[in-house]
TORDOKOL-204424 format. One record per atom (N, C-alpha, C): z, y, x; residue number from 1. Coordinates in steps of 0.02 Angstrom, whole numbers, always signed. Each point is the difference from the previous one (the first is absolute). Example, Ala and Ser with C-alpha at 12.3 -4.5 7.8 and 13.67 -1.06 7.14 Angstrom:
! residues 2
+--------+--------+--------+------+
!     up !  north !   east ! resi !
+--------+--------+--------+------+
!   +390 !   -284 !   +660 !    1 !
!     +0 !    +59 !    -45 !    1 !
!     +0 !    +60 !    +45 !    1 !
!    -36 !    +53 !    -18 !    2 !
!     +3 !    +59 !    +42 !    2 !
!    +37 !    +55 !    -39 !    2 !
+--------+--------+--------+------+
This chain:
! residues 81
+--------+--------+--------+------+
!     up !  north !   east ! resi !
+--------+--------+--------+------+
!     +0 !    -59 !    +42 !    1 !
!     +0 !    +59 !    -42 !    1 !
!     +0 !    +63 !    +44 !    1 !
!    -44 !    +45 !    -15 !    2 !
!     -7 !    +61 !    +39 !    2 !
!    +57 !    +49 !    -15 !    2 !
!    +27 !    +30 !    +52 !    3 !
!    +53 !    +49 !     -9 !    3 !
!    -30 !    +65 !    -26 !    3 !
!    +39 !    +33 !    -43 !    4 !
!    -21 !    +65 !    -26 !    4 !
!    +53 !    +51 !    +19 !    4 !
!    -23 !    +60 !    +14 !    5 !
!    +45 !    +52 !    +22 !    5 !
!     -4 !    +61 !    -45 !    5 !
!    +54 !    +38 !     -1 !    6 !
!     +4 !    +61 !    -41 !    6 !
!    +32 !    +55 !    +43 !    6 !
!    -33 !    +58 !     +1 !    7 !
!    +25 !    +57 !    +38 !    7 !
!    +51 !    +39 !    -41 !    7 !
!    +58 !    +13 !    +30 !    8 !
!    +49 !    +45 !    -30 !    8 !
!    -16 !    +70 !    +24 !    8 !
!    -23 !    +43 !    -46 !    9 !
!    -23 !    +66 !    +17 !    9 !
!    +48 !    +54 !    -27 !    9 !
!     +2 !    +56 !    +36 !   10 !
!    +39 !    +57 !    -23 !   10 !
!    -29 !    +24 !    -66 !   10 !
!    +41 !     +3 !    -53 !   11 !
!    -26 !    +24 !    -64 !   11 !
!     -8 !    +76 !     +0 !   11 !
!    -32 !    +25 !    -52 !   12 !
!     -6 !    +72 !    -10 !   12 !
!    +66 !    +25 !    -27 !   12 !
!    +36 !    +39 !    +39 !   13 !
!    +66 !    +25 !    -19 !   13 !
!     -3 !    +74 !    -19 !   13 !
!    -59 !    +23 !    -19 !   14 !
!     -8 !    +69 !    -21 !   14 !
!    -16 !    +45 !    +59 !   14 !
!     +8 !    +65 !    -12 !   15 !
!    -17 !    +50 !    +50 !   15 !
!    +57 !     +7 !    +50 !   15 !
!     -4 !    -38 !    +54 !   16 !
!    +52 !     +3 !    +51 !   16 !
!    -31 !     -1 !    +69 !   16 !
!    +30 !    +36 !    +45 !   17 !
!    -26 !     +4 !    +68 !   17 !
!    +22 !    -59 !    +43 !   17 !
!    +62 !    -22 !    -10 !   18 !
!    +29 !    -51 !    +44 !   18 !
!    +28 !    -58 !    -40 !   18 !
!    -21 !    -61 !    +19 !   19 !
!    +27 !    -61 !    -30 !   19 !
!    +29 !    -41 !    +58 !   19 !
!    +63 !    -16 !     -4 !   20 !
!    +33 !    -38 !    +53 !   20 !
!    +18 !    -70 !    -26 !   20 !
!    -17 !    -51 !    +40 !   21 !
!    +21 !    -68 !    -15 !   21 !
!    +70 !     -7 !    +29 !   21 !
!    +50 !     -3 !    -43 !   22 !
!    +69 !     +1 !    +25 !   22 !
!    +32 !    -69 !     +4 !   22 !
!    -24 !    -48 !    -39 !   23 !
!    +34 !    -65 !     +0 !   23 !
!    -47 !    -55 !    -23 !   23 !
!     -2 !    -55 !    +39 !   24 !
!    -32 !    -62 !    -22 !   24 !
!    +56 !    -43 !    -29 !   24 !
!     -7 !    -21 !    -62 !   25 !
!    +49 !    -45 !    -32 !   25 !
!    -16 !    -73 !    +16 !   25 !
!    -61 !    -13 !    +21 !   26 !
!    -22 !    -68 !    +17 !   26 !
!    -21 !     +0 !    +73 !   26 !
!     +5 !    -60 !    +31 !   27 !
!    -25 !     -7 !    +68 !   27 !
!    -55 !    -52 !     +1 !   27 !
!    -37 !     -3 !    +55 !   28 !
!    -56 !    -47 !     +5 !   28 !
!    +24 !    -71 !    -13 !   28 !
!    -37 !    -34 !    -43 !   29 !
!    +17 !    -69 !    -18 !   29 !
!    +38 !     -5 !    -66 !   29 !
!    +30 !    +56 !    -22 !   30 !
!    +38 !     -2 !    -63 !   30 !
!    -45 !    -11 !    -60 !   30 !
!    +23 !    -42 !    -47 !   31 !
!    -36 !     -6 !    -63 !   31 !
!    +11 !    +64 !    -42 !   31 !
!    -51 !    +18 !    -38 !   32 !
!     +3 !    +60 !    -43 !   32 !
!    -25 !    -19 !    -69 !   32 !
!    +39 !    +17 !    -50 !   33 !
!    -21 !    -10 !    -69 !   33 !
!    -29 !    +65 !    -27 !   33 !
!    -47 !     -6 !    -46 !   34 !
!    -26 !    +60 !    -33 !   34 !
!    +58 !    +40 !    -29 !   34 !
!     +2 !    +64 !    +15 !   35 !
!    +54 !    +43 !    -23 !   35 !
!    +57 !    +10 !    +49 !   35 !
!     +3 !    -42 !    +53 !   36 !
!    +51 !     +9 !    +52 !   36 !
!    -12 !    +67 !    +36 !   36 !
!    +55 !    +34 !    +18 !   37 !
!     -6 !    +59 !    +42 !   37 !
!    -13 !    -23 !    +72 !   37 !
!    -55 !    +25 !    +29 !   38 !
!    -21 !    -21 !    +66 !   38 !
!    +20 !    +52 !    +53 !   38 !
!     -7 !    +63 !    -17 !   39 !
!    +15 !    +54 !    +46 !   39 !
!    +18 !    +63 !    -38 !   39 !
!    +25 !    +50 !    +36 !   40 !
!    +17 !    +63 !    -31 !   40 !
!    -35 !    +57 !    +37 !   40 !
!    -31 !    +44 !    -40 !   41 !
!    -33 !    +59 !    +26 !   41 !
!    +39 !    +61 !    -23 !   41 !
!     +2 !    +52 !    +42 !   42 !
!    +35 !    +62 !    -18 !   42 !
!    -48 !    +59 !    +12 !   42 !
!     -2 !    +45 !    -49 !   43 !
!    -36 !    +63 !     +8 !   43 !
!    +51 !    +56 !     +2 !   43 !
!    -24 !    +61 !     +5 !   44 !
!    +47 !    +57 !     -2 !   44 !
!    +31 !     +9 !    -69 !   44 !
!    -24 !    -37 !    -50 !   45 !
!    +25 !     +7 !    -68 !   45 !
!    +43 !    -58 !    -24 !   45 !
!    -14 !    -61 !    +23 !   46 !
!    +36 !    -59 !    -27 !   46 !
!    -12 !    -62 !    +42 !   46 !
!    +41 !    -52 !    -14 !   47 !
!     -8 !    -66 !    +30 !   47 !
!    -38 !    -44 !    -50 !   47 !
!    -44 !    -42 !    +26 !   48 !
!    -40 !    -44 !    -42 !   48 !
!     +2 !    -72 !    +26 !   48 !
!    +40 !    -44 !    -33 !   49 !
!     -5 !    -70 !    +19 !   49 !
!    -69 !    -27 !    -22 !   49 !
!    -32 !    -36 !    +44 !   50 !
!    -67 !    -26 !    -15 !   50 !
!     +6 !    -74 !    -19 !   50 !
!    -21 !    -16 !    -61 !   51 !
!     +3 !    -69 !    -24 !   51 !
!    -66 !    -36 !    +14 !   51 !
!     +6 !    -65 !    +11 !   52 !
!    -60 !    -40 !    +13 !   52 !
!    -37 !    -14 !    -66 !   52 !
!    -65 !    +12 !     -1 !   53 !
!    -39 !    -17 !    -59 !   53 !
!    -22 !    -74 !     -2 !   53 !
!    +17 !    -37 !    +52 !   54 !
!    -21 !    -70 !     +7 !   54 !
!    +58 !    -43 !    +24 !   54 !
!     -7 !    -65 !     -9 !   55 !
!    +46 !    -49 !    +28 !   55 !
!    -32 !    -30 !    +63 !   55 !
!    +40 !     -8 !    +52 !   56 !
!    -25 !    -28 !    +62 !   56 !
!    +53 !     +3 !    +54 !   56 !
!    -22 !    +13 !    +61 !   57 !
!    +49 !     +8 !    +54 !   57 !
!    -27 !    +51 !    +49 !   57 !
!    +46 !    +38 !    +31 !   58 !
!    -19 !    +52 !    +46 !   58 !
!    -21 !    -31 !    +66 !   58 !
!    -61 !    +17 !    +23 !   59 !
!    -25 !    -30 !    +62 !   59 !
!    -13 !    +52 !    +55 !   59 !
!     -3 !    +64 !    -18 !   60 !
!    -12 !    +51 !    +51 !   60 !
!    +30 !    +67 !    -22 !   60 !
!    +31 !    +34 !    +48 !   61 !
!    +27 !    +67 !     -9 !   61 !
!    -36 !    +46 !    +49 !   61 !
!    -34 !    +51 !    -26 !   62 !
!    -40 !    +44 !    +42 !   62 !
!    +35 !    +65 !    +19 !   62 !
!    +53 !    +18 !    -36 !   63 !
!    +38 !    +61 !    +15 !   63 !
!    +74 !    -17 !     +1 !   63 !
!    +35 !    +27 !    +48 !   64 !
!    +72 !    -12 !     +5 !   64 !
!    +38 !    +51 !    -40 !   64 !
!    +64 !    -14 !    -11 !   65 !
!    +43 !    +47 !    -35 !   65 !
!     +2 !    +66 !    +40 !   65 !
!     -4 !    +55 !    -37 !   66 !
!     -2 !    +66 !    +32 !   66 !
!    -70 !    +28 !     +9 !   66 !
!    -51 !    -41 !    -13 !   67 !
!    -69 !    +22 !     +7 !   67 !
!    -19 !    +48 !    -56 !   67 !
!    -42 !    +49 !    +16 !   68 !
!    -30 !    +44 !    -50 !   68 !
!    -69 !    -29 !    -17 !   68 !
!    -12 !    -10 !    -65 !   69 !
!    -62 !    -33 !    -23 !   69 !
!    -37 !    +45 !    -49 !   69 !
!    -63 !    -17 !    -13 !   70 !
!    -42 !    +37 !    -46 !   70 !
!    -16 !    -42 !    -61 !   70 !
!    -16 !    +34 !    -55 !   71 !
!    -21 !    -35 !    -61 !   71 !
!    -58 !    -47 !    +16 !   71 !
!     +3 !    -62 !    -24 !   72 !
!    -53 !    -48 !     +9 !   72 !
!     +3 !    -40 !    +64 !   72 !
!    +44 !    +18 !    +46 !   73 !
!     +5 !    -38 !    +63 !   73 !
!    +29 !    -70 !    -14 !   73 !
!    -26 !    -49 !    +37 !   74 !
!    +27 !    -68 !     -5 !   74 !
!    +64 !     -4 !    +41 !   74 !
!    +55 !    -16 !    -34 !   75 !
!    +65 !     -3 !    +32 !   75 !
!    +17 !    -70 !    +25 !   75 !
!    -25 !    -50 !    -35 !   76 !
!    +12 !    -69 !    +18 !   76 !
!    -47 !    -45 !    -39 !   76 !
!     +5 !    -65 !    +13 !   77 !
!    -45 !    -47 !    -33 !   77 !
!    +40 !    -60 !    -24 !   77 !
!    -19 !    -24 !    -59 !   78 !
!    +30 !    -60 !    -29 !   78 !
!    -51 !    -56 !     -5 !   78 !
!    +23 !    -61 !     +9 !   79 !
!    -39 !    -59 !    -18 !   79 !
!    +18 !    -15 !    -72 !   79 !
!    -49 !     -5 !    -44 !   80 !
!    +15 !     -8 !    -71 !   80 !
!    -21 !    -69 !    -25 !   80 !
!    +33 !    -21 !    -55 !   81 !
!    -13 !    -65 !    -30 !   81 !
!    -64 !     +0 !    -40 !   81 !
+--------+--------+--------+------+
């Protein structure tokens, strides 16, 4: 069976200059259920826990905690069922 992957991307959080990835709730290899909080993003206005839209497992992290990211950037990758 061929593996399938899903990119975890920075969502559109409105008109903001700076988006910081402050916390990964999951680490590489962890199983993730749809709706699980995977990471937390913070703007100058609020904190945004990011929920997984898919079930799978985290296989790659592209940005570390404390990184400043842009809308649409791939933050990590999941292997999905």
